[in-house]
N, C-alpha and C positions, 0 to 999 in steps of 0.2 A: 763627859757625855755630851755637853752642849757643842763642843768642837766637832765631835763625831757626827752629831745630827746636822750641823752646818755643812760639813764636808759632803755628807750624803746628799743633801739638798742641792748643792752646787753640781755634784756629779750627776744627779738625776736630771737637772735642767739641761746640762750640757749634752747628755746622752740623747735626749729627745731631739734637739735640733741637729746634732751631728748625724743622727739616724736619718733625718729628713734629707740632709745634704748627700749622704752616702746613697740613699735610695734614688735620688734624682740622678746621681752619676751612673748608677746601675741601669736606670731606665734609659739614659742617654746611649749607653753601649748597646743594650739589647734591642732598642727600637731601631737603631741605625742599621743593624743587621737585617731587620725585617722590613724596613721602609724603603730600601733602595729602589725596588721596582715601582712602588707607589709614587715616589717622588719623580722618578724618571718618566713614568707614564703620564703624569699630569703635565710635565714640561713639554713632552712631545705632543700630547693630545690638545693642548691649549695654545700652541704656538708661542712658547716662552712664558706661559702663565706662572710657572714656578719662580722664574727670575723676577717677574713683576711682583709676586707676593713677597719675595725676599726684600725687594726695595721698599714696599709698603710697610713691612714689619720693622724695618730699620728707620723709618721716618716717624718721629715722635708726634707729628701733627698730621699724619695721613688720615684720610677718610676711611678708617678701618677700626672696627671695634676689636679690642684685644684685652685679654685677662692675663697679665704677667704675674708670676710668682718668682721672686728673687731670693736666693739663700746666700747669705754672706757670713763667713767665719773669719773673725779678726783675731790674729794670734799675738800672744805676749802683751796683753792689756793690763795696765795698772801696776801697782807696786809688786804684786806677786806673779806677774807674767801669766795671767789666766787667759782663757779663750772667751771672747764675746761672740754670740751667734745672733743673727737677726733673720727674720723672714719678712719680706716686703711684698704686700699685695698692692699692685699698681694698675688698676683698671683704667682703660682709655675709651672714652665714648665721644664720637663726633656727632654734632647736631647741626643740621642745616637751618640757618636762621634767616636767610634771604637768598635771592637769586645769585648773589656774588660772594656771600660769606658763610663760613662754617664757624661754629663754636666748638672747640675741642676741650673736653674736660678730662683732666689727668689727676687721679687720686693717688696718694701715697699713704698706706696704712701699715705702720711698722709693728711687728711683734718682736720684742727684744728679750734676750736672755743675758742680763747684765751680771757679770761675776762679782764676787766680793773684791774689795780693793782696800787693803789695810784695815782700818777700823770701820769702814763703810760696808754694810751688808749688801749683798747683791739682791736682785729681784728679777722675776720674769713677768712680762705683761705687755700691754699696749703702750706705744709711745705717742708723741704728738702727731696727729693726722694732718696732712696737708692737701689742699685742693688747688691745683694749677688750672687756670682757664686761659685759653688762647683764641683770639679772633684771627682766623686764617682765611685769606682770599682763596676762593675756589679755583681761580685760574692761576696756574703756575707760570713761571717765567722761563722761556725756552733758552737752552744753551746749545741748540743744534741737535738734530737727530732726535733720539728719545731722551736726551739729557735735559735737565731742568733744575731750577732752584725755587724755593718758596720760603715763607716766613710766617711768624705768628707772634702776637703780643697780647698781654692781658694781665689782670690782677691775680695775685696769689694769696691764699688764706691759710693760716696755720692755727690749729685749735689746741687749746690746753686740755688734751684728752688723755694724757699719760696716766696709767694706773698706779704710778709711784713717783715720788720726787726725783729719784735717780734716773728715771726713764724719760724725762721731758724737761722743758724749760720752766713750767709753771706759769706761762704767760700765753695769752692769745696774741697773734701777730698777723700782720698783713703787709703786702708789698706788691711788686710788679715783676713780671718775667717776660722773657723773649726767647724765640727759637729761630734758628736758621738751619735750612737743610738743602743739600744739593746732591743730585745724582750725576756723576761724570763717568760715563762708560761703566767699568766694573766697580767703580768706587761709589760709596755713599758717605758723605761727610757732613758735619754740622756741629752745632753746639746749643746747649740750653743754659740760660743765665737768669738767675733771680736773686732778689734780696728782700728779706722781710724784716720789719721792725715791730716791737711790741706796741699794742694799741689799748692796753688796759692800764689801770692806775695802781696795780699791785706793787708794793714795795718790799714784799717778803722774799722775792727772788731777784736775781740780776736782770737787767734789761736785755732785750733781744735786738741785735743788729747783725744779721747773719746772711752772708752771701754764699750761694751755691753755683758752681760753674762746671758744666760737663761737656767738654769737647769729645766728639766721637768720630770714628772712621771705621768703615767696613770694606773689605775687598771680597767681592763675590766670585766664587769659583763655580765649577760645574756641579749639577745635581743638588743644588740647594746649599752646598757648603760655603762657608765664608770665614775669613779672619776678622778679628775685631779688636778694638780698644775703645774704652769709654770710661775713663777715670772720673770719679766725682770729687772735684776740688772744692774745698770750702775755706772761707775766711770769716773768722769770728771777730768783729770789730770791738766787742766788749772784753775780749780776753787780754791777759797780760802780754807784754812784748815777748816774742819767742814762742807763744802758744796760740797764735792767731791762725796759722796756715795748716791745712791738711792736704798733702799733694801725693796721691798715688801715681805709680808709674808701672805699666804692664799691659797685658792683653790676653787674648785667648782665641777660641774658635767656636763655631756653631753650625747648625744646619736647620733649614726650613724644609719640612716634608709633611706628608699626610700620615697620620696614625689612624688607620682605618679610613674614615671619611673626614676626620677632623684635622685641619691644618694646624701644625704646631711649630714653634721655634724653640730649639734647645741649644744652650750654649754654656761653656765653662770658661773661666778666666782666672788669672792670678795677678796680684799687684804687690809691689813693694812700696815703700814710702820715702820720697825725697825729703819730706818735711812732715812733722806731726807734733801735736801738743805733748807736754809731759804726760807720761802714762799711756800714750796712744799706741796703737798696734804697729808692728813692723812688717806684717804680712796680711793680705786680704785674699781669701779664697772665695770664689763666687761661682754659683751655678744658677741658671735661669731657665724657667719653663714658661712659655707664652702660648696661650690658646688664641688662635686667630679666627676672626669671623668676617671674611670678605663679603662684599655685597654681591 
């Protein structure tokens, strides 16, 4: 009876997040049928405003408030090849702090459905919350025409906020991060890099020394459509040899358009793994919905 109860709990958790992912995919299809005229009208009426909005939405340190929701489904995780689902809420808020500088705040709030793995019971809840802060010059660097590049750097804080041991590190951590971004004709390219170290004296869990590197590239097409890649590569300095790297490889596509009067960015992507720790996923399916609030 206990095994039946556990199986039902796992199935129920998985159904909730898979339903979210399926719903977002359905919204992506339906809204694109109805949004073509809206997206095209904005682009024609504002002299390329749609293209400008796409560029801003792809710039992680743009002066643009955004509310992203990212759904990730990791396939064949753990000893029993289960599915791990996550929802990441990643709000971005730029704040003007002087005539020449902005402070861009980027939060990452993870909701995780962690499956059972061998003798370890799964759990659904909140993971460790991270706050990235970047000091960004307001003046960009010209690359000719409307092309430019910019950068940002600042502290990164990670909080021991997980609702269960299996969902987080059990440590508060801090570090430093940096961003580079460039627009070159139809391309937007760049990377985010940060590393955090534990800053508390707890000895009940392993120490934290964790690097995250996300190179990204987008190729913008007509009417708000674009091709994308943005794998999140990680390196765990504290892990055993052979279990340090997680390296996804893949990409997808998306579109920036108006849903009614609200600008949104919808995208889907899929990644395989060139390297991952023991028990790591072999496929990552991703869907993202971003609400944009241009000035």
